[in-house]
N, C-alpha and C positions, 0 to 999 in steps of 0.2 A: 330605263327605269321606266316602271309604270307611271304615267302624268294624269293628273287631274286635271288642272287648269292650263290649259294651253299656249305657248308657244304668245303671249301679249308683246305686241312690239309696239315698244314707249320712243317717242320721242323728244329728249327732255331737254330740261331749261336749266343747266347744270345738269342733275342725274335723274330728274323724276319727269314723267313723262307726262304726268297732269299739268302741265306747267301752265297752260291757259286757263287753266281753273285757278292757278295760283297768282298771273300776272305778270310771268316775269317774263324777261328779255331772252332772246336767243343765248345760249350757251357757249362756253368758249368751251375746246375741245382739249383734252387734256397736253400736257406737254410733250408736241413731235421730238424736240432734239433729244430725247429721252430716248428713241428706238436704237441712232449712231454713238450711245455714252458708252462706256466700257464698263464692263458688269464686274463688279468687286463681289468678294464672297469671305464668310468666313464661318468656318465650320465645325465641329470636334475632328471629323474625317475626310477623308476623298476616296474614292477610285475613282481615277480615267482609263477610258477607252478607247484609245486611238485610232484605234480601224474607227470605230461608229463616231469618234468626234463626238462621243459624250462622259460628262464627267457628272457624280451620284456625289453629293456630298450630306452629310449625314449629323445629328446632335447639335440643339442650337441653331440651326442655319439662319445666317442674316444675310443678303443679297440689296446692294447697291447700286444702281444704274439711272445716273441723272437723279432725276426727283423721285424715283422708285424706289420701293422699300419692300423686300419681300424678309418674313419670318416665318419660319416651317420646321417642324420636326426631321424631314429630308426633302431636298430638292434636287433634281436631275434635271441637266442643266445640257442641249446639243445645238450643234452650231452646221448648217447645210454649208454648200460650196459658195454660198453666195456671202457668207459671212451673216446672212441671218440667225437671229438666236433662237431658240427655243426652250422654256420651262417648266417643269412639273413641278408643284410641291404641293407637301402631304403634311397634315398636322398628326395629330396622336390622339386617344384616349383624353387628355388633361389639356387639350387647348386646339382649336381649329388653326388651320396657314393661315395669315396675314397679308395684306396689300393693302398698297398705298401708295399714291401719286397726286402729285401740282396739277391744277388744271390750269390750261395758258393763257395768261394776259388778267388774270385775275387773283385775288387771296382766296381760292378753295382748294378743297382737298380731296379726293377720292377716295374711297377709303372701304376696303371689305373684307371678309374674312368665309373660309369654305373648310370643307373636309379635304375639298382638292380646289388647287387652282390653279389653271395652264391659262401659259402666258404664251402668244403665237406674234411672235417680232413681224414677222413678214406682212402677217393680214392687221396689226397691230389691232391683237385681240388681247381682251381677255375672260377666261370662263371661269366661275365660281360653281360646284359639283357640292352636293348637300351639307346641308345643315348653311346655306347661302345667304348672306346678307349684305346688301352694300347700301354706303352712307355714302353722303355728302356734307362736306363744313364749310361754313363762309369765317375764314380765320381758324380759329377754336372753337366754336359754337356749333352744333350739332342742326342744319337746314333741315335735309329731307332723311328717309331708311328706307330701303325696300329687302324684303323677305322672303326666297322659296327656296325648293327643293335644287332650282337651276338658274343662273343668274348668266348672261352674255352678253360684255361691254362691247361695241365696236368701235373704237375712236375714229374712223375712218369714216362714218355714218352718222357720228353721234348719235346714236340710235342701242340700248337693249334690248331684250326680251328675259322677262323671269316666268320660270315654270314652276309650279305645286306640284305636289306629289302626295295624294289622299293614301296612297299603300303603307307612309313612312310620317305616321303622327307624331308627335311629341308633347311635351306633360302642357307648355306655352300654348299652344296650334294642333290642338284633334282633330280638325280638320284636315290637313296639311294644304292648305290653301294657300297662295299668293297676300300678304299683307305690305302695308306700303302708310308709311306718314310725311304730310305734305304740310309744307310751308307755307304759307305766303308770303310772295317778295317784298312788298311794300310794309308788312310789319315789323316792330322791332324784334332782332332774331332773339334776344335776352330773353325781352318779356313772357315771348307767345312759344321759344323751345328748351326741352328739355337739355341737362347738361350730356355729355358723351357719355357718361357710366350709370343713364336714367333707361331701363329699357322703356317698350314703348305702350302707352294704351291700350289693355285690351280689349280685344275686339269679341264679336257674340258673333260663334257662328251662326250661319247665313237660315240655315235649319230650323234654330228657334227665336228667328226675327218673326213676330204677330204679321201675320197678312190684314193689309187695309187696303179701305175702297179706290 
């Protein structure tokens, strides 16, 4: 896909890369035990291909794997010879696919939505494609939010990249640029952060900003 804001590699404190600005300590990884947990699936229909070791679930799909929760219109699950699991979750016109996972050792959760979500159990990586959004919650309070066209989260290195896409502008983001909402770690989250259903503040496109000396 054409990409405008290319490959911004972030090393997050929790979720957000600009942790040094927020004064936050090093983040915990996502729950590592999730990789070896069994996968439980509910759906309206299932098509299984034994030769390819692939299962395709459709219709209000709900997946549980340890602390991982996935909701989507369709999910394709594949398993390799080593028992590693791979999944592709797709949304539909009404809703994006959804992903949620607890972070190890802390009361924090990683949560994201996209038109397509790819789970790679071997690489311990999650990729969000199309109208991608990644959020971090401290308990039930929204702490950080990142939006872009493509988000790749690597749990092994505790890094993620965010790419924008100017070829696919949205009504609330005509420039198709990467957006982030960052909260200071030392601040009171209840007093400084919006609730889970509150949209991020509107940002002014850079081409409208006044030039200052």
